[in-house]
Phi, psi and omega in degrees: 000138180242144176265164179301140176087352177251148182274137178282105181274136178284136177263138178296145180289150180302138176083354182250003186297316186258009181276144179304138180050037177060025177080006183296329184246017183085200184221059180272169178299318180300318181292321179296314179296316179301317180298320179295319179294315181294325180296330179214077186285358182257002180262161173258145184232132171275167177300317180297320177305313182294324177296315182291316182294324184263348184058039179250161179283165179304309181297325179294317178293318180301315179295318180295315180299317180300316180296319181288329175290320178297328178277358178066029178269325175233163178220152176277120184256004182249159177264341182286120182288326183282333180227074182292152175239138183241151178216149176296141177278102185295343179270358183280121176290332176298317178299316179301316180297320179292326176294320176297321178299319178299317177296320180297319178297316178299315180298317180296324182284324189249348184080011180279181179228043181294329181295322179302315179294322180294318179294317179298317179297316179300316180294322177299324183275327191240337186286136180285130176273134178282133178232167178211160174233131177261134176246122178235138179052048182269124178298148179291164181297132181091330175067004185279327185280344180078001180283152176231153172265133180239130173070045178261130178242127179248122179265140180196172177290162179299321181295316179294321179297321180294316179298314180298319179300317179297318179296315181295321178296321177296318178294322178296318178298319179296318180295320180294324178295320181292322183272342186273000000 
């Protein structure tokens, strides 16, 4: 029962408290290893680390690591064949999605809003900002017809706008040298 003004917090279901991803995907070796990687995606893990963290056998961890490497979620960062080191693939969108899922589960359990902050941070880092360049009174190509384009707006990413700006400035300098 909830009183006015208090948020109804979801209680975890019995038996699902300690299961990876709140038990949504079962409790396989792959899911256990994945949960450890997602919990700390900036660390490096040895095979033994993963065995200890997940309490799984050597063959189970080996099979799980192979599956996660095939999915491009983790990568082997060592050259040593006998003692490999693994790291989360920071460029993997699958990894990002799983991290958001972890935040969503936490939010559902506690009533917090950590996922909102994580999504905003992700967008600040990765989302392309729309930029534009306005062209006014621009002579037509070739300049012979005397026609002009008026009020043209070109939308592009900030990176493309910067490149285009550099090219146009270079062309302007060349034109000034010819007429000057």
